[in-house]
Each structure stands twice: as C-alpha cells, then as structure tokens.
C-alpha positions in Angstrom: -5.8 20.0 25.5 -1.9 18.8 26.5 -0.5 15.8 24.5 -1.3 12.4 25.7 1.9 10.1 26.5 1.7 6.2 26.7 4.1 3.5 26.6 4.4 0.9 24.2 5.8 -1.8 26.6 4.9 -4.3 23.5 7.2 -2.4 21.1 9.8 -2.2 23.7 10.0 -5.7 24.5 10.2 -6.8 20.8 12.9 -4.5 20.3 14.7 -5.6 23.0 14.6 -9.4 22.1 16.0 -8.4 18.6 18.9 -7.1 20.4 19.2 -10.3 22.8 19.3 -12.4 19.3 21.7 -9.7 17.5 23.8 -10.2 20.7 23.1 -14.3 20.9 22.3 -14.0 24.7 19.5 -15.8 26.8 17.1 -14.1 28.5 18.9 -15.0 31.9 22.2 -13.8 30.2 20.3 -10.2 29.6 18.9 -10.0 32.8 22.3 -10.4 34.6 24.0 -8.4 32.1 21.5 -5.6 32.3 21.2 -6.2 36.4 17.4 -6.3 35.8 15.6 -9.3 37.7 14.3 -11.9 35.4 11.1 -12.0 36.7 10.8 -8.2 35.7 11.6 -9.6 31.8 9.0 -12.3 32.4 6.4 -10.0 33.2 7.5 -7.7 30.1 7.0 -11.1 28.1 3.4 -10.8 29.2 2.7 -7.2 28.7 3.4 -5.8 31.5 5.0 -2.4 31.1 8.2 -2.1 32.9 8.9 0.2 36.3 11.2 3.0 35.3 14.1 1.6 37.1 13.9 -1.5 35.0 13.4 0.7 32.1 16.3 2.9 32.7 18.5 -0.7 33.1 17.3 -2.3 30.0 17.8 1.1 27.4 21.5 1.9 29.2 22.2 -1.9 28.5 20.7 -2.2 25.1 21.2 1.3 23.3 17.3 1.9 22.9 15.6 4.7 23.9 12.2 5.2 25.6 11.2 8.1 23.4 11.4 5.7 20.4 8.0 4.1 22.4 6.1 6.5 23.2 3.1 7.2 21.8 1.9 10.9 21.4 -1.1 11.5 20.2 -1.6 14.8 18.9 -3.3 16.0 15.5 -1.1 18.8 14.8 2.4 16.7 14.8 4.8 16.1 12.4 7.6 13.5 12.4 9.4 11.6 9.9 7.5 8.5 8.8 8.8 5.1 10.7 10.3 3.6 7.6 12.0 6.5 6.8 13.7 6.2 10.6 14.5 2.6 10.3 16.3 3.0 7.1 18.1 5.7 8.4 19.0 3.3 10.8 20.0 0.7 8.7 22.0 3.1 6.7 23.4 3.9 10.2 24.2 0.3 11.6 28.3 -0.7 11.4 27.8 -4.1 11.1 26.2 -4.0 7.9 27.5 -3.1 4.3 26.7 0.1 2.4 25.1 -2.8 -0.1 23.6 -4.6 3.0 21.8 -1.9 3.9 20.3 -1.2 0.4 19.5 -4.8 0.4 18.2 -4.6 3.6 15.8 -1.2 3.5 14.9 -3.1 -0.1 13.7 -6.2 1.3 11.9 -4.2 4.2 10.5 -1.7 1.9 8.8 -4.3 -0.3 7.4 -6.0 3.0 6.1 -2.5 4.3 4.1 -1.6 1.2 2.9 -5.3 1.2 1.6 -4.7 4.8 0.7 -1.3 5.8 -2.6 -0.2 6.7 
C-alpha cells in the first residue's frame, strides 16, 4: 500500500502565526506582503487548508516548507525525531546566540518531556 499523505493545515497556520509574531505584523500586513487574500488567511484560521496557490505564496513569503507539514502514514519510515529537528532549527537561528539557543532548547526539552504522549 502506498504512503498516504495529508497536509496538516493547523500546524502550518500555527507556524505561519509564529512568523507573523516574530516579524511583528498584523494579518492584514501578512496578506499584503504575501499577496494572499485576507479571506484566505481567515479561512485558514478557521481550520480550512489553503489552496495550492495560497500555500505556495505563503511558503515563499514565510520561508516555511510545505514538506514539514505533510503527515505520511507508513509503518516502515524512519525520520528524525521532531524535537531533534526543533533543536537543530534553534541552533541554526541567526537571531539567537549559541547560549540563547541552548537555553531555549533546555526550556523546550523540559516542556516536551512533560507533555509528550
């Protein structure tokens, strides 16, 4: 059976919101900068997945990769653990000092261990 792919629109919207917050923008400014209709952003905030053109424009604007929001069902796949990916992103963030990245990693690791299933 082939792997089934599904897009996690909720996670994508949450990541997009994080970009918006870091860039200190309103949703109206996100719509303008990304050239995406504000109504598309509203629909996404209500749980609807973006169409392909909206997804493409938002990925280009935000620097996010749609691949990171694909859920692939397969009993045989091996991927990096999500927390390991998060730690790598923190350490690669040019806005964080090495000490700041380590501190964030420690904080998030504690929370992750507390709340993981």
